Structures are given as C-alpha cells and as structure tokens.
N, C-alpha and C positions, 0 to 999 in steps of 0.2 A: 567434402567440399574443397575443392584444389586454391591456393593461398592465392590472393590477386588484391595486390597494391600496387600506391601509384608515388611520384615523388611530383608535386605540380608549382614549381616557383611560378616567382611575378616576375616576366624581364624587365624589373625595372634599374636596376644596377648590378654589378658585378656579386658572383653570386656568396653570400656572406658563409664564413665559416661553421655558423650555428645552422645556416641548411642542408649546407655538407656532410654536417653529424646526421640531420636527419634524414636525407637521403640513402647516407650508406646503412643507417638503422633500419631501413624500409629493407635496402637491396641484403641485407645480413638475412633477414627475417622470412623475404621472397626464397632465397638461395638454401636457407638448412631447410624449410619448409619443404623445396622443390616446386615454386609457386613460380607467379610471373613478376618482376617489376615493369611499371609502363611509365613513362613519361610524356607528363601532360605540361603544354606551358599557359599558362592563367594569363593569357593577354587582353582580357575585354576593356581592361583601363589602357586606353590607345592615349591618354593625353599623361599618362607616367611613362611610359613604355622609350628604352631607352636599345635602341638602332643593334649595337652589338653584342648585348645581352644574350640572344639568344645564340647565338653560335658560342658565346664561351660560356655559358650554362651546362652545350652540350660538350663543348672541348674540357671545359674540370672533369666532368664525370666520367668522360673515356680516359683521361690523365689519370685519376685515379685507380683506374679501372673496376668502373660501376655500370658494366654494361645493361642496356633496357632491352626490353621484348618488345618487340612488331616496333611498329614507325613512329616518331614523335608527333602524339596530338596537340594541337594548339585548339585554340576555346575558340577563339576569334571567329573559326572556319565554320561552327556548331551554332551560329544567332537564330538561322530561321528553326532548329530543332529547341531553342531557348525559347522563340518568342512562339512557338506551336505549344510548349507546354504548357508555357503563361495563359494563353488564352483558353485553355482548357480549361485551368483553373478557375479562372475568372466564371465557366461557363458551368463550373460546377458548384460553384457558389466557393470556393475555399480563397478566392481571392477576387479584387476588385478593382477600379481602377482610379485612380489617384491625380487631379492634373496634369494627366498626360501619361502619368508613370501607372506603374501595376503593383498594388501591395497585397503580401500575402496574411491573412486571418491567421492572427497565432489567439491562442487559446487564452480566456484571462484568469481561470483556476489552475487549483495542481500544480502535479509540478513534472516536467521531463527528467526521464531518468536512464543513467545508463550504466553498464560495468565496465568501468576502464581498466583497458589492460595494463596500466602500469598504475592508476589510482585507487584501482577499488571502485567500488559503489558511490556516483555523481547524482545528486540530486539539482535539478535548477528549477523556481519558481517561478511558474508560467507566466506571474504577473511582471515577471522579470522580460518578458519577451514581446517588445512591440512590434506593431505591423510593419514588416519590414517590407521595402521595395526591393522587388524581384524584378522588373522591368524598368529600367527612364523611360525618361519622355522620348527620348531618340533611340529608344529600343535596342540599344545595351540592356543585356542582364548583367547583374551584380553579383558580388562573390558568393554570398552564401548562395544563391540560386544556383548556377552555374556549376558550382562545385558539387551539388547535390543531383540535381539533373543527371552531370557527367557520372558521377561517381555509378549513379543507378544505371545506366544505359553501356557502360562497361564492367559493370559487374564487381565493384573493386568490394573485394571481403573483407579488408583492413585498412580501416587511416591510421596510421601513426604519424605524428607531429608534434608541434611545440604546444607547450603547454599555455602560449597566446592564445591557441583557439579554441581554449574551453569554452569562453562565450558562446563563439561560433555553433558548437555542436549541436544544442538542443534548439534552436533554429534549423538546423539542416536536417536534423531527427522527424522534427515537424513537419519540414517541407516533401522530405521522402512520404513521410507516413501519407500525405494527402495526395501523393502521386502514387502509393499500393505499393509502396518499394519497401524491402526490410531491411533497415537502419544496416551498415556494414559494422563492424567490433571497432570502436576506437580508441585509443591508446594517446597519449598525451605525456611525450616527453620531456623531462626538465630542460632550463632554460643554460645557457652554457653565458655565465658569467666570468671578468674580470678578478683578478688580485684583490679589487676594491668592495667586491660584493655588487659591484652595479654590472648590467647588462656590455657582453664583448663590443667596444666600439674601437674608434679610429686612437683613442686616448690612450688606448693600454697597448696599439703596436699596431701588428699586421691583423687585417680580419677576412680579407676576400681570400679565396684558394688559388687566385690569379699572383698575390702580393706573396705569399707561400711559396709556391712556383720558382718565381723570381727569386726568393732569396737562398733557393737551393736547396729546397727539402725533398726528398724523394717517395713517390707513391707509396710504396710499403710501410715507412716508417710514420707519415701523417694517417694514412687507414688505420693501421695500429692505434696512433696515439689519440683518434676521433671515437675509436671504440669504445675509446676508453673513458669517456666524457658520458658519463650517467650510468655505465654498464660497468658489470667486473662479474668475473668468472669464477675468483674466489678472494682469497685477502691478502695474495703474493703474486700470482700469474699476471706478466706485465708484457711480454713481449709474442705475439701469434702471428706466423704468416695469415695471407687470406682465407687461406682455404681451412684452417683451424679457426679461424673467429667464425667463419660459415658452420662448423661443426660444431660450435661451442655456442654459438648466438643465443639467447630466448630472450623473449620481454618480459620473463620472470625475473629476468637477472637486471632490469633497467630499476633502477633509486624515480627517488621522486624527489631528492634535493637539487638544488642549484649545483652545476655543473661549474669548476673552476678551469679557466685555459690556463696551463703554467708552461709559459713561452721557456722558459729553462728547460723543464724537466723532453718538451717537444726534440729542445736542440739535443740533449742527450741522447733521447729514444734515436734522436736521424742521427747521428756519429755513431749509434751501435750497429743501424743498418750499414752506415757505408764501410764501415770499417769488418763487416762481414761479408761482405760483394770480395770477388775475385778482384786481383789485378787489372784482365781484360775489361772486367762488368763494369767495374769505378770507371775506367779507360774512356769506355763505351758512354757513361754517364756524363762523364764530364766534358767530354767534347760536344756529345749533345746540348748538352745546359747551354755552354760559348758559345756552340753558333748558331741556337735560339736567340742570342742576346746578340748579333752581329759579331761575336768575337772570332775574329779569321787568324789567332797564333798557329801555329806550328802545330799539327797534329801530332808528329815524331815527338818530339820533343814534348807536349804535355804528355806524354803517354812516360815518357823517361823521368817525366818529374813525378808521376804516380807513386814510387815509393816510399818518394820523401814528404808525400802531402798526407797518404790514406790513414797516418797514424794519429794526426795533427788535428783537422779542420773537420767541428761536428756541420757543416753544412757545406752544398757545392759552391754557395756566393761566397764563401771567404776567399776560393781559390787564388782572386786575381789581387787582392789585397795581400796574401800570406806569399805568393809565387807570381804574384805579378815581374819582380825583378829580373825575371830571367827570360823576360818575354821585350824588356825595352828600356830605355836608360832610367837609371835614379838619381837622388837630387836630397844626400845623405844633408843632416844638420849640419853647421859648421858646428856649434858648439858641443857635438857626440864625436867632433875626433880632432879638438881644441888638445894641441900636442902631442899628437901622435904620428907627424909626418916622418919619422925615421920608421917606423914599423912600416908605416906602409910601405916607405921606399924599400926597406930590407924585406919585406914579403913578395913585392913582384920581383925583386931580382930571387928569390927563393923559387918561386911559381915559374920564371923564364926557365930553369934548370931542369924539372920534373919531369922524369921520363920512367916508364909511360904516366899519362895526366890522368892518373884516377886516383878517386879519394884518400886511400891507402897511402901513398905515397904523396899525397899532396899534405894528408895530416900528420904524417912524419916530418916536411923537411919544416911545414911552418910551429911544428914541439919543439923542432932541434931550433928554431931561431929567434921562440921564448928563451930556450935554456940561454943560446948565447947574449940574448939582452939580457939576462938576468931577472925573465919578467914568469910573474905564474901563466900558466897558460893563458887564464881567462881575461887578463889582463891585455894578454897578446891579442888574443882572438876577437876580441870586441871591440874596437875598432875595424880591424879588419871586415868583419858581418859589415858594420855599418856602412864602409867604404863599397865593397861588392853589393850589400843588398838593399843599401837605403833605409835599412830599420836597423833595433839594435834585437827583433821577432821574428824570428825565418825560419825554412827549416835547417837541417843538418849544414854545414856550413860548407865540408870539405866536400860531400857531395851535392850542394850547392853547384860549388869552384868547378869540379868536374863537368855541370850539365852544363854552366854558362860556359865553359870554352876557356884556355888558358891567353888566346888574346884579347878576350874582353874582359877577363878577369884583371888579367895587368896590369889593360888601360883603365881601367875603374881606381886599381890603388895607387899609380902614376897620378890621375887626376884627384884624388882626393887627397894625393900627398901633396899638391903642389897649392891646392886649398888650404890645407893644414896650416903650409908654412907661409902666407901669404899674409 
C-alpha cells in the first residue's frame, strides 16, 4: 500500500513552530516512502477560526518548501458527509441522540491498543473513554469524529502528530472500527519545549513560522533545524540539504523525549547556510527579504554591501541594524565622540585627497593619519567608525567608507567633528 499522510491544522491562529515541525515530519516521511502528503484544514470550529490563518498556513508551508499533493481539503466542505455517517451510526446502534446532539457509544470494558510508530505498544483503558459527542446540536461534527471519517474517506495510511493527541487516538480507533474501516498506523512525536522545560510559547521568543521568517531565517536552515527536533540520523551529523533529509528520514529514528528549541543553535545554523550561499544567491535573498518588508533601499548598493556583511550576520534581519548607516543618516552618541574633534577633522581632510577612492587607499590614508597624530590605529579608527556608521560595531571600516562614498563620508566626519567640539 502506498503511503498517504496528512497535515491537518486548525485555522485558529498563525502556524506554530511545533505544528510546522509535525508537518515537516509528515512531508519527509511521505517523500522518503514515495507517497503522498495531503493538506487538510480542520475548520469545523468556526467560532475560533481566524480568517487570515488559512492563507498563512499555505504560504508558510510553501515558503518552507513543503509542497502538498492535490487540492487543499476543507473539513467544513464535508458537513453533509459527516452528518450522513453520524446518522448511519445511530441507525446501527453505535451512536445515539442526546439533547439534540449525537453521541458515540464507547465500550466500557477492555482496552484499545495500537502499536505506535514512535512509542511502541500503547494500551488505553476503555473505561476512560466517555461517550463522545460526534455531532453537535447545530449539526457540526466534532474533531475526533470528523478526523476519523476524513482519514477513512481519504485512505490515510499513517497519522503522524504530536503526543498531545494520544488521548484522541483510542476514540478515533473506536469510531473507525464502527465504520468498518481499518485504522491508519499512528505515530506520536514528542512536544517541542523551551529551555525551561515547558511547552514552547511566547515567553521563550518567536513561536510562529511567520515570526522566524520576519527575523530573517532562510527556509533551508529552518527546515534543517526543525528536522533535528526529535529526530536524529546519528550522533554527530547536523547539516542536511532537504534532499538529504528526505533520503535519511525515518520514523524509527524519532525519539520519545521532548525536544528543546535552542534559538542560539538555530541562529548558528542559519549563519552557516547564509555563508554557504554564493554572493549572488545571498544578494537575491537579502533583496527579496528587504522588499517583503517594504524596504526600498537601492538594490545596487545592497548588492555592493554583500561582501561586507555575508560573513558577519547570522540572519537577514540583522542587516538593517548592521548596515543601515549606508542607506540613511546616522546620529552618533555624543559620549562616543568626546575629545575626538581633531581626529575627525583631520580624517575628513585626508579622505578628500584619496584617489582613487577605494578601500586600500582609504586604509593607507587613515593609517598614515594615525601615525601623524601619534595614535594607535584602534584609537584613531574608533571615533571615525562611530562618526561614519553611528556605531562602534559595523562592517569593515574602510570598505564601508568606500561604499558610502567620499562626499557622504566627509560630510559625516565634519558634522561629527563640529558636534564633538561644541
């Protein structure tokens, strides 16, 4: 039987990174097995639906490279089918009406068991299974019922989802059994926790895929990192292309312990991916990132800055803070320029005579100035850096001055000198 899995989020908000990890595991498993990955929006709970979530879910998966097979399915479109099945169960005595709703009859004795693809044999006491509502009084199906019916109708072979769903599984198995449908194989992957051992939430930092995208993480790095949350290939390999992940992925290598989300490790991995790009690839990614956020800085200058920043910043989101001085005015802290007026004035004079105006000549002129002023290079260059870039931390000073240009660099030095002298 060909593998067929589904990712079935509820459109109740932005796609949480834990849900994205589950989607990735499903996608990797399906692609590894040469099977199908379906996307089903479970939108029967209309009271909690967030209108923009449906589009955001699809955009997020596309951005991460998780393509799905066939059209997106919407659970709400299948209400007639759910109502028909509920009626069939009532007529068969497997369900009954209760104050306008329909409840499913659960067994009172014995256990419901399955061989979990991640956790091994699980046995659930039937005495803990209440007669669940499968159809609300307004005719809408509940989650456990709709999920079971849809899994059966779409011939889902494997259900890979978070461990929070373990209590739902025996209910769905019982409903599927009443329908005469063989249950899929279930695998419950570990939760994603923060560094404090609690479920990942806003208190830890970014939690939605949209937030990580906004911060300038790139899809291959995020996909690589998420794959390692609960799965490992061996005890040392950490960097995988998406094709390598597809070839290597196995549910047998998914652990049972909660995965800890390490923001620093993700940032490190993102930096590795950014540095591995060709300059043209990096520039294209950077320009696209800035444009998506409404930034209209000159593209030629952005591309010119790439050699100065590619090795320096771990996310594209750091670019405006790190190199924004090349695209707009700066306001140096006065305390950083205290006593530096003579150095700044002389630096402006020196740069006016540099020809051609390139990084090597700029460096030579400023080193000569430091010697003339009997200053160590660091002592001379730091106030110049602050005056030109507005910060003590920036890309290479001489290269930055070259990109900024003679006129603007000299103007900033003179303005800073005047402010320091006043």
